[in-house]
MDAnalysis code that builds the backbone (N, CA, C; Angstrom):
import MDAnalysis as mda
import numpy as np

u = mda.Universe.empty(612, n_residues=204, atom_resindex=np.repeat(np.arange(204), 3), trajectory=True)
u.add_TopologyAttr("name", ["N", "CA", "C"] * 204)
u.add_TopologyAttr("resid", np.arange(1, 205))
u.add_TopologyAttr("resname", ["UNK", "UNK", "UNK", "UNK", "UNK", "UNK", "UNK", "UNK", "UNK", "UNK", "UNK", "UNK", "UNK", "UNK", "UNK", "UNK", "UNK", "UNK", "UNK", "UNK", "UNK", "UNK", "UNK", "UNK", "UNK", "UNK", "UNK", "UNK", "UNK", "UNK", "UNK", "UNK", "UNK", "UNK", "UNK", "UNK", "UNK", "UNK", "UNK", "UNK", "UNK", "UNK", "UNK", "UNK", "UNK", "UNK", "UNK", "UNK", "UNK", "UNK", "UNK", "UNK", "UNK", "UNK", "UNK", "UNK", "UNK", "UNK", "UNK", "UNK", "UNK", "UNK", "UNK", "UNK", "UNK", "UNK", "UNK", "UNK", "UNK", "UNK", "UNK", "UNK", "UNK", "UNK", "UNK", "UNK", "UNK", "UNK", "UNK", "UNK", "UNK", "UNK", "UNK", "UNK", "UNK", "UNK", "UNK", "UNK", "UNK", "UNK", "UNK", "UNK", "UNK", "UNK", "UNK", "UNK", "UNK", "UNK", "UNK", "UNK", "UNK", "UNK", "UNK", "UNK", "UNK", "UNK", "UNK", "UNK", "UNK", "UNK", "UNK", "UNK", "UNK", "UNK", "UNK", "UNK", "UNK", "UNK", "UNK", "UNK", "UNK", "UNK", "UNK", "UNK", "UNK", "UNK", "UNK", "UNK", "UNK", "UNK", "UNK", "UNK", "UNK", "UNK", "UNK", "UNK", "UNK", "UNK", "UNK", "UNK", "UNK", "UNK", "UNK", "UNK", "UNK", "UNK", "UNK", "UNK", "UNK", "UNK", "UNK", "UNK", "UNK", "UNK", "UNK", "UNK", "UNK", "UNK", "UNK", "UNK", "UNK", "UNK", "UNK", "UNK", "UNK", "UNK", "UNK", "UNK", "UNK", "UNK", "UNK", "UNK", "UNK", "UNK", "UNK", "UNK", "UNK", "UNK", "UNK", "UNK", "UNK", "UNK", "UNK", "UNK", "UNK", "UNK", "UNK", "UNK", "UNK", "UNK", "UNK", "UNK", "UNK", "UNK", "UNK", "UNK", "UNK", "UNK", "UNK", "UNK", "UNK", "UNK", "UNK", "UNK"])
u.atoms.positions = np.array([
    [0.834, -1.208, 0.000],
    [0.000, 0.000, 0.000],
    [0.864, 1.251, 0.000],
    [1.914, 1.270, 0.844],
    [2.765, 2.447, 0.913],
    [3.434, 2.706, -0.424],
    [3.861, 1.623, -1.091],
    [4.519, 1.784, -2.393],
    [3.559, 2.352, -3.417],
    [2.323, 1.844, -3.447],
    [1.311, 2.347, -4.389],
    [0.992, 3.799, -4.113],
    [0.898, 4.150, -2.837],
    [0.596, 5.540, -2.464],
    [1.728, 6.478, -2.909],
    [2.955, 6.032, -2.728],
    [4.113, 6.854, -3.125],
    [4.164, 7.063, -4.619],
    [3.910, 5.997, -5.377],
    [3.897, 6.119, -6.837],
    [2.791, 7.028, -7.311],
    [1.644, 6.958, -6.691],
    [0.518, 7.820, -7.073],
    [0.843, 9.271, -6.788],
    [1.486, 9.524, -5.636],
    [1.846, 10.892, -5.273],
    [2.863, 11.453, -6.252],
    [3.847, 10.610, -6.642],
    [4.864, 11.043, -7.583],
    [4.266, 11.373, -8.932],
    [3.334, 10.561, -9.386],
    [2.658, 10.797, -10.666],
    [1.891, 12.095, -10.641],
    [1.204, 12.358, -9.514],
    [0.426, 13.584, -9.387],
    [1.334, 14.803, -9.412],
    [2.492, 14.699, -8.746],
    [3.447, 15.818, -8.703],
    [3.997, 16.128, -10.089],
    [4.367, 15.085, -10.837],
    [4.889, 15.284, -12.188],
    [3.861, 15.910, -13.093],
    [2.617, 15.489, -12.972],
    [1.533, 16.056, -13.770],
    [1.336, 17.516, -13.451],
    [1.424, 17.861, -12.166],
    [1.244, 19.248, -11.741],
    [2.364, 20.127, -12.276],
    [3.609, 19.635, -12.257],
    [4.753, 20.391, -12.761],
    [4.624, 20.667, -14.247],
    [4.113, 19.673, -15.007],
    [3.914, 19.861, -16.446],
    [2.900, 20.941, -16.714],
    [1.841, 20.999, -15.898],
    [0.792, 21.998, -16.094],
    [1.317, 23.405, -15.879],
    [2.374, 23.547, -15.051],
    [2.884, 24.872, -14.740],
    [3.899, 25.379, -15.752],
    [4.286, 24.554, -16.725],
    [5.223, 24.993, -17.750],
    [4.570, 26.029, -18.646],
    [5.344, 27.047, -19.146],
    [4.781, 28.022, -20.077],
    [4.278, 27.344, -21.334],
    [3.269, 27.953, -21.939],
    [2.698, 27.399, -23.163],
    [3.765, 27.273, -24.229],
    [3.776, 26.132, -24.911],
    [4.722, 25.920, -25.996],
    [6.041, 25.356, -25.545],
    [6.244, 25.163, -24.201],
    [7.526, 24.652, -23.717],
    [7.405, 23.169, -23.432],
    [8.320, 22.397, -23.958],
    [8.334, 20.950, -23.728],
    [9.751, 20.517, -23.472],
    [9.922, 19.612, -22.520],
    [11.224, 19.026, -22.220],
    [12.302, 20.082, -21.982],
    [11.902, 21.191, -21.368],
    [12.876, 22.206, -20.979],
    [13.342, 23.104, -22.096],
    [12.754, 23.011, -23.298],
    [13.167, 23.880, -24.406],
    [11.957, 24.576, -24.973],
    [12.168, 25.820, -25.467],
    [11.057, 26.607, -25.997],
    [10.905, 26.369, -27.479],
    [9.678, 26.436, -27.947],
    [9.423, 26.341, -29.379],
    [9.849, 27.650, -30.015],
    [10.047, 27.692, -31.356],
    [10.404, 28.943, -32.027],
    [9.414, 30.047, -31.722],
    [8.107, 29.699, -31.595],
    [7.111, 30.728, -31.331],
    [7.351, 31.395, -29.991],
    [7.652, 30.613, -28.956],
    [7.837, 31.195, -27.644],
    [9.113, 32.017, -27.593],
    [10.175, 31.605, -28.293],
    [11.391, 32.394, -28.336],
    [11.139, 33.740, -28.975],
    [10.417, 33.749, -30.075],
    [10.102, 34.997, -30.751],
    [9.327, 35.923, -29.838],
    [8.385, 35.376, -29.104],
    [7.587, 36.182, -28.186],
    [8.452, 36.786, -27.101],
    [9.435, 35.993, -26.591],
    [10.318, 36.499, -25.556],
    [11.123, 37.688, -26.052],
    [11.631, 37.604, -27.294],
    [12.422, 38.685, -27.859],
    [11.576, 39.936, -28.015],
    [10.354, 39.766, -28.517],
    [9.459, 40.897, -28.701],
    [9.167, 41.591, -27.379],
    [8.857, 40.800, -26.347],
    [8.557, 41.381, -25.046],
    [9.747, 42.148, -24.514],
    [10.950, 41.614, -24.710],
    [12.154, 42.279, -24.226],
    [12.365, 43.606, -24.934],
    [12.148, 43.618, -26.259],
    [12.313, 44.846, -27.029],
    [11.322, 45.906, -26.588],
    [10.085, 45.502, -26.370],
    [9.061, 46.449, -25.959],
    [9.381, 47.051, -24.601],
    [9.996, 46.270, -23.747],
    [10.341, 46.789, -22.424],
    [11.441, 47.840, -22.520],
    [12.360, 47.679, -23.477],
    [13.459, 48.622, -23.625],
    [12.967, 49.974, -24.124],
    [11.957, 50.009, -24.963],
    [11.424, 51.254, -25.499],
    [10.034, 51.464, -24.897],
    [9.998, 52.109, -23.766],
    [8.740, 52.274, -23.059],
    [7.919, 53.399, -23.664],
    [6.592, 53.323, -23.555],
    [5.735, 54.414, -24.048],
    [6.096, 55.750, -23.416],
    [6.480, 55.735, -22.133],
    [6.835, 56.983, -21.460],
    [8.060, 57.613, -22.114],
    [9.020, 56.777, -22.519],
    [10.221, 57.294, -23.180],
    [9.858, 57.942, -24.507],
    [8.956, 57.329, -25.252],
    [8.546, 57.883, -26.535],
    [7.876, 59.236, -26.336],
    [6.984, 59.345, -25.367],
    [6.302, 60.600, -25.078],
    [7.310, 61.655, -24.646],
    [8.257, 61.278, -23.809],
    [9.271, 62.212, -23.326],
    [10.103, 62.756, -24.484],
    [10.421, 61.906, -25.467],
    [11.189, 62.355, -26.629],
    [10.410, 63.375, -27.445],
    [9.131, 63.130, -27.635],
    [8.295, 64.058, -28.398],
    [8.174, 65.390, -27.684],
    [7.969, 65.352, -26.377],
    [7.892, 66.584, -25.591],
    [9.213, 67.341, -25.672],
    [10.320, 66.613, -25.590],
    [11.644, 67.229, -25.682],
    [11.841, 67.909, -27.032],
    [11.415, 67.255, -28.104],
    [11.555, 67.824, -29.447],
    [10.710, 69.084, -29.592],
    [9.487, 69.044, -29.104],
    [8.614, 70.223, -29.195],
    [9.202, 71.396, -28.407],
    [9.739, 71.117, -27.238],
    [10.346, 72.169, -26.423],
    [11.544, 72.786, -27.141],
    [12.371, 71.945, -27.746],
    [13.542, 72.443, -28.473],
    [13.123, 73.306, -29.659],
    [12.079, 72.896, -30.368],
    [11.624, 73.664, -31.520],
    [11.062, 75.012, -31.086],
    [10.319, 75.037, -29.991],
    [9.811, 76.307, -29.461],
    [10.966, 77.229, -29.084],
    [12.004, 76.649, -28.491],
    [13.182, 77.432, -28.120],
    [13.865, 78.008, -29.353],
    [13.944, 77.220, -30.420],
    [14.529, 77.704, -31.667],
    [13.729, 78.859, -32.247],
    [12.413, 78.726, -32.255],
    [11.557, 79.784, -32.795],
    [11.771, 81.077, -32.021],
    [11.712, 81.012, -30.711],
    [11.888, 82.208, -29.875],
    [13.301, 82.765, -30.046],
    [14.290, 81.876, -30.120],
    [15.667, 82.327, -30.292],
    [15.881, 83.085, -31.588],
    [15.318, 82.580, -32.681],
    [15.440, 83.250, -33.977],
    [14.721, 84.598, -33.939],
    [13.546, 84.641, -33.334],
    [12.806, 85.901, -33.247],
    [13.551, 86.929, -32.396],
    [14.144, 86.491, -31.295],
    [14.914, 87.402, -30.443],
    [16.181, 87.885, -31.144],
    [16.779, 86.999, -31.926],
    [17.947, 87.391, -32.719],
    [17.551, 88.518, -33.676],
    [16.404, 88.352, -34.309],
    [15.927, 89.392, -35.228],
    [15.657, 90.702, -34.488],
    [15.040, 90.622, -33.339],
    [14.750, 91.836, -32.558],
    [16.035, 92.561, -32.176],
    [17.093, 91.800, -31.922],
    [18.365, 92.403, -31.507],
    [19.121, 93.010, -32.673],
    [19.127, 92.320, -33.823],
    [19.970, 92.752, -34.937],
    [19.199, 93.233, -36.168],
    [17.870, 93.170, -36.113],
    [17.029, 93.573, -37.254],
    [17.336, 92.763, -38.510],
    [17.792, 91.570, -38.323],
    [17.992, 90.619, -39.411],
    [18.044, 89.219, -38.821],
    [17.808, 88.232, -39.669],
    [17.832, 86.844, -39.226],
    [19.246, 86.281, -39.282],
    [19.536, 85.249, -38.517],
    [20.858, 84.632, -38.612],
    [21.115, 84.110, -40.020],
    [22.336, 84.333, -40.492],
    [22.784, 83.959, -41.841],
    [22.209, 84.858, -42.922],
    [21.646, 85.998, -42.530],
    [21.055, 86.914, -43.510],
    [22.111, 87.567, -44.399],
    [23.363, 87.565, -43.987],
    [24.417, 88.172, -44.800],
    [24.607, 87.450, -46.127],
    [24.203, 86.190, -46.166],
    [24.391, 85.410, -47.397],
    [23.069, 84.977, -48.026],
    [21.946, 85.421, -47.463],
    [20.632, 84.998, -47.970],
    [19.746, 86.210, -48.245],
    [18.962, 86.117, -49.327],
    [18.027, 87.205, -49.638],
    [16.623, 86.692, -49.942],
    [16.489, 85.394, -50.083],
    [15.169, 84.792, -50.293],
    [14.947, 83.725, -49.228],
    [13.682, 83.390, -49.003],
    [13.360, 82.395, -47.979],
    [14.191, 81.142, -48.211],
    [14.773, 80.631, -47.146],
    [15.667, 79.493, -47.319],
    [15.538, 78.464, -46.223],
    [15.892, 77.235, -46.565],
    [15.866, 76.128, -45.609],
    [17.245, 75.970, -44.977],
    [17.247, 75.780, -43.672],
    [18.473, 75.576, -42.912],
    [18.268, 74.398, -41.970],
    [19.350, 73.944, -41.377],
    [19.248, 72.915, -40.348],
    [20.015, 73.392, -39.116],
    [19.824, 72.681, -38.016],
    [20.439, 73.111, -36.759],
    [21.884, 72.639, -36.663],
    [22.624, 72.868, -37.758],
    [24.039, 72.497, -37.781],
    [24.880, 73.659, -37.270],
    [26.181, 73.540, -37.400],
    [27.078, 74.544, -36.846],
    [26.898, 75.916, -37.491],
    [26.582, 75.942, -38.778],
    [26.426, 77.211, -39.486],
    [25.382, 78.094, -38.806],
    [24.257, 77.524, -38.464],
    [23.184, 78.291, -37.819],
    [23.400, 78.426, -36.321],
    [23.685, 77.325, -35.649],
    [23.737, 77.338, -34.189],
    [24.879, 78.186, -33.649],
    [25.999, 78.298, -34.382],
    [27.096, 79.141, -33.914],
    [26.649, 80.595, -33.805],
    [25.730, 81.020, -34.677],
    [25.181, 82.376, -34.591],
    [24.244, 82.525, -33.398],
    [23.420, 81.517, -33.185],
    [22.410, 81.617, -32.134],
    [22.996, 81.502, -30.727],
    [24.128, 80.825, -30.583],
    [24.728, 80.710, -29.252],
    [25.870, 81.697, -29.038],
    [26.249, 82.423, -30.088],
    [27.238, 83.480, -29.933],
    [28.680, 83.027, -29.879],
    [29.057, 82.075, -30.726],
    [30.446, 81.632, -30.760],
    [31.340, 82.715, -31.372],
    [32.611, 82.665, -31.002],
    [33.599, 83.601, -31.550],
    [33.659, 83.498, -33.070],
    [33.503, 82.282, -33.594],
    [33.582, 82.077, -35.037],
    [32.441, 82.740, -35.797],
    [31.371, 83.112, -35.095],
    [30.213, 83.755, -35.739],
    [30.121, 85.231, -35.384],
    [31.215, 85.798, -34.914],
    [31.198, 87.179, -34.421],
    [30.899, 88.197, -35.521],
    [31.144, 87.845, -36.764],
    [30.852, 88.771, -37.855],
    [29.373, 89.136, -37.887],
    [28.512, 88.178, -37.550],
    [27.068, 88.447, -37.524],
    [26.576, 88.752, -36.113],
    [26.829, 87.853, -35.187],
    [26.422, 88.057, -33.794],
    [27.594, 88.714, -33.072],
    [27.825, 90.007, -33.394],
    [29.034, 90.671, -32.913],
    [29.000, 90.946, -31.413],
    [27.827, 90.890, -30.800],
    [27.741, 91.023, -29.347],
    [27.982, 89.680, -28.654],
    [28.065, 88.641, -29.439],
    [28.277, 87.274, -28.950],
    [27.252, 86.898, -27.863],
    [26.017, 87.262, -28.151],
    [24.916, 86.926, -27.256],
    [24.405, 85.524, -27.551],
    [23.914, 84.862, -26.531],
    [23.266, 83.568, -26.721],
    [21.757, 83.769, -26.682],
    [21.091, 83.302, -27.721],
    [19.645, 83.473, -27.824],
    [18.878, 82.186, -27.547],
    [19.591, 81.124, -27.257],
    [18.956, 79.826, -26.993],
    [19.661, 79.133, -25.837],
    [18.945, 78.236, -25.203],
    [19.512, 77.446, -24.114],
    [18.983, 76.025, -24.228],
    [19.891, 75.071, -24.411],
    [19.511, 73.669, -24.576],
    [20.317, 72.799, -23.617],
    [19.774, 71.646, -23.244],
    [20.572, 70.697, -22.466],
    [21.717, 70.168, -23.309],
    [22.707, 69.644, -22.648],
    [23.854, 69.082, -23.358],
    [23.458, 67.789, -24.050],
    [23.899, 67.643, -25.290],
    [23.614, 66.423, -26.047],
    [24.322, 65.233, -25.415],
    [23.653, 64.087, -25.448],
    [24.241, 62.846, -24.966],
    [24.356, 61.883, -26.147],
    [25.572, 61.546, -26.496],
    [25.828, 60.686, -27.650],
    [25.166, 61.246, -28.901],
    [25.271, 62.563, -29.055],
    [24.732, 63.292, -30.214],
    [23.221, 63.078, -30.363],
    [22.531, 63.141, -29.251],
    [21.076, 63.047, -29.245],
    [20.494, 64.000, -28.193],
    [19.359, 64.571, -28.514],
    [18.565, 65.285, -27.530],
    [19.201, 66.489, -26.884],
    [19.966, 67.275, -27.630],
    [20.540, 68.467, -27.031],
    [21.621, 69.097, -27.888],
    [22.335, 70.030, -27.265],
    [23.344, 70.818, -27.980],
    [24.741, 70.265, -27.732],
    [25.430, 69.973, -28.815],
    [26.852, 69.630, -28.752],
    [27.613, 70.927, -28.957],
    [28.269, 71.398, -27.898],
    [28.962, 72.693, -27.981],
    [30.430, 72.530, -27.637],
    [31.264, 73.048, -28.522],
    [32.702, 73.100, -28.308],
    [33.164, 74.522, -28.582],
    [34.458, 74.766, -28.505],
    [34.962, 76.134, -28.641],
    [34.545, 76.780, -29.952],
    [34.624, 76.037, -31.028],
    [34.301, 76.592, -32.347],
    [33.209, 75.807, -33.055],
    [32.372, 75.139, -32.285],
    [31.329, 74.334, -32.912],
    [30.109, 74.244, -32.012],
    [28.931, 74.324, -32.618],
    [27.675, 74.144, -31.889],
    [26.676, 73.480, -32.829],
    [26.197, 72.311, -32.451],
    [25.248, 71.560, -33.284],
    [24.124, 71.059, -32.392],
    [22.894, 71.249, -32.842],
    [21.733, 70.822, -32.074],
    [21.137, 69.560, -32.680],
    [20.944, 68.546, -31.833],
    [20.380, 67.268, -32.281],
    [19.009, 67.052, -31.652],
    [18.122, 66.415, -32.419],
    [16.827, 66.040, -31.853],
    [17.000, 64.752, -31.037],
    [15.957, 64.270, -30.353],
    [16.107, 63.077, -29.504],
    [16.515, 61.819, -30.253],
    [16.397, 61.822, -31.594],
    [16.725, 60.637, -32.381],
    [18.039, 60.799, -33.149],
    [18.774, 61.869, -32.859],
    [20.098, 62.044, -33.423],
    [20.170, 62.778, -34.748],
    [19.095, 63.453, -35.136],
    [19.080, 64.213, -36.385],
    [19.034, 65.712, -36.105],
    [19.325, 66.504, -37.128],
    [19.213, 67.954, -37.000],
    [17.741, 68.371, -37.105],
    [17.418, 69.479, -36.471],
    [16.117, 70.107, -36.711],
    [16.191, 70.850, -38.042],
    [15.038, 70.985, -38.685],
    [14.965, 71.657, -39.969],
    [14.210, 72.979, -39.814],
    [14.685, 74.011, -40.515],
    [14.063, 75.327, -40.416],
    [13.898, 75.929, -41.803],
    [12.892, 76.782, -41.946],
    [12.799, 77.646, -43.109],
    [12.626, 79.060, -42.564],
    [13.450, 79.986, -43.055],
    [13.491, 81.341, -42.514],
    [13.051, 82.361, -43.548],
    [12.420, 83.417, -43.068],
    [11.809, 84.434, -43.920],
    [12.829, 85.538, -44.270],
    [13.778, 85.185, -45.141],
    [14.866, 86.114, -45.455],
    [14.441, 87.295, -46.324],
    [13.288, 87.215, -46.975],
    [12.841, 88.388, -47.743],
    [11.921, 89.285, -46.914],
    [11.674, 88.895, -45.666],
    [10.963, 89.717, -44.679],
    [9.591, 90.197, -45.158],
    [8.893, 89.311, -45.874],
    [7.546, 89.675, -46.324],
    [6.471, 89.068, -45.426],
    [6.892, 88.442, -44.308],
    [5.973, 87.825, -43.344],
    [5.137, 86.707, -43.953],
    [5.641, 86.090, -44.995],
    [5.001, 84.921, -45.584],
    [6.044, 83.807, -45.724],
    [5.695, 82.645, -45.220],
    [6.585, 81.497, -45.339],
    [5.808, 80.298, -45.859],
    [6.323, 79.684, -46.897],
    [5.684, 78.498, -47.448],
    [6.406, 77.249, -46.944],
    [5.628, 76.255, -46.571],
    [6.219, 74.991, -46.148],
    [7.011, 74.376, -47.298],
    [8.085, 73.684, -47.013],
    [8.801, 72.961, -48.066],
    [7.867, 71.971, -48.760],
    [8.039, 71.806, -50.056],
    [7.140, 70.948, -50.833],
    [7.111, 69.518, -50.310],
    [8.206, 69.070, -49.701],
    [8.280, 67.688, -49.223],
    [7.339, 67.406, -48.065],
    [6.907, 68.457, -47.356],
    [6.034, 68.228, -46.206],
    [4.687, 68.923, -46.318],
    [4.495, 69.744, -47.344],
    [3.207, 70.414, -47.499],
    [3.327, 71.595, -48.433],
    [2.247, 72.354, -48.543],
    [2.258, 73.490, -49.465],
    [1.546, 74.702, -48.853],
    [1.383, 74.699, -47.554],
    [0.681, 75.795, -46.896],
    [1.569, 77.032, -46.787],
    [0.928, 78.189, -46.782],
    [1.620, 79.450, -46.550],
    [1.273, 79.932, -45.147],
    [2.291, 80.338, -44.395],
    [2.102, 80.822, -43.034],
    [2.448, 82.305, -42.995],
    [1.611, 83.066, -42.326],
    [1.753, 84.513, -42.305],
    [2.252, 85.009, -40.950],
    [2.872, 86.192, -40.995],
    [3.338, 86.871, -39.777],
    [4.262, 85.986, -38.944],
    [5.158, 85.328, -39.617],
    [6.142, 84.506, -38.917],
    [7.486, 84.612, -39.623],
    [8.537, 84.504, -38.870],
    [9.874, 84.614, -39.423],
    [10.554, 83.257, -39.580],
    [9.994, 82.226, -38.921],
    [10.662, 80.921, -38.973],
    [9.660, 79.796, -38.725],
    [9.855, 78.703, -39.425],
    [9.150, 77.451, -39.180],
    [10.196, 76.395, -38.841],
    [9.884, 75.547, -37.872],
    [10.834, 74.512, -37.455],
    [10.120, 73.168, -37.421],
    [10.800, 72.110, -37.850],
    [10.240, 70.765, -37.735],
    [11.374, 69.761, -37.608],
    [11.007, 68.541, -37.249],
    [12.009, 67.470, -37.236],
    [11.392, 66.200, -37.809],
    [12.264, 65.238, -38.153],
    [11.843, 64.033, -38.851],
    [11.147, 63.015, -37.958],
    [11.218, 63.184, -36.658],
    [10.573, 62.242, -35.751],
    [11.369, 60.963, -35.571],
    [10.767, 59.965, -34.925],
    [11.482, 58.724, -34.589],
    [12.071, 57.967, -35.777],
    [11.419, 58.031, -36.959],
    [11.948, 57.252, -38.087],
    [13.111, 57.948, -38.791],
    [13.368, 59.209, -38.461],
    [14.494, 59.922, -39.042],
    [14.361, 60.196, -40.525],
    [13.125, 60.123, -41.059],
    [12.907, 60.302, -42.497],
    [11.789, 61.302, -42.759],
    [11.792, 61.864, -43.955],
    [10.754, 62.796, -44.357],
    [10.707, 62.858, -45.874],
    [9.585, 63.316, -46.413],
    [9.501, 63.501, -47.858],
    [8.385, 62.752, -48.538],
    [7.799, 61.755, -47.861],
    [6.658, 61.029, -48.416],
    [5.537, 61.025, -47.373],
    [4.299, 60.777, -47.798],
    [3.206, 60.728, -46.818],
    [3.469, 59.728, -45.691],
    [4.107, 58.620, -46.025],
    [4.376, 57.601, -45.009],
    [5.427, 58.072, -44.012],
    [6.547, 58.589, -44.518],
    [7.620, 59.018, -43.618],
    [7.289, 60.318, -42.895],
    [6.363, 61.093, -43.442],
    [5.973, 62.354, -42.790],
    [5.024, 62.148, -41.611],
    [4.496, 60.956, -41.478],
    [3.470, 60.732, -40.457],
    [3.960, 61.018, -39.048],
    [5.238, 60.770, -38.775],
    [5.738, 61.012, -37.420],
    [6.570, 62.294, -37.320],
    [6.543, 63.139, -38.369],
    [7.213, 64.433, -38.270],
    [6.596, 65.252, -37.143],
    [7.388, 66.127, -36.557],
    [6.909, 67.006, -35.499],
    [7.138, 68.446, -35.944],
    [6.121, 69.289, -35.814],
    [6.166, 70.641, -36.345],
    [5.998, 71.688, -35.249],
    [6.581, 72.851, -35.487],
    [6.421, 73.955, -34.547],
    [5.113, 74.706, -34.773],
    [4.380, 74.309, -35.790],
    [3.124, 74.939, -36.127],
    [2.037, 73.874, -36.257],
    [0.789, 74.314, -36.245],
    [-0.331, 73.377, -36.364],
    [-0.543, 73.041, -37.834],
    [-0.466, 71.761, -38.156],
    [-0.688, 71.314, -39.532],
    [-2.183, 71.161, -39.764],
    [-2.671, 71.803, -40.840],
    [-4.099, 71.699, -41.131],
    [-4.415, 70.600, -42.123],
    [-3.388, 70.052, -42.759],
    [-3.630, 68.947, -43.698],
    [-2.373, 68.154, -43.902],
])
């Protein structure tokens, strides 16, 4: 009787242990389906929704800072940055050419001769999400490691047209429009434009 009872208990225990195994797992190894699911879950944990929202908020804040900085630059000097070489509305990016003027580097003293800083950004980390500033260089990166894009009203007619790659609207009473490519780092087609972020309200 004791032997039969022991064997029955052992059988019940083994059955219970099998029931507790994850779905798709047999003999201590996972099926391809369960492995794929594990990888997906791990990836999703690394890129949290909160991180994505924080990046978008960071990009919008940086673009607002750029807009105000360009407008303040104009108020101070009665011209836009890089106006010495531009006479028609033009597209720029937040590379050293533009940012050196806005932060007042010595190398840009010909235009920003007071060497005033019109913008304030956090320091970039691994060329993402902030300003990379050195003695003779200043470059602003969005949270995904790309430059911000700008179009400036160099003919001072208070009309700015969106670049054809992202739209065809005309904006009035503004000196600058700013946008970035968003998480996919691309722009120019309806698909890649879907995650673009703009400093203005898009109506279409």
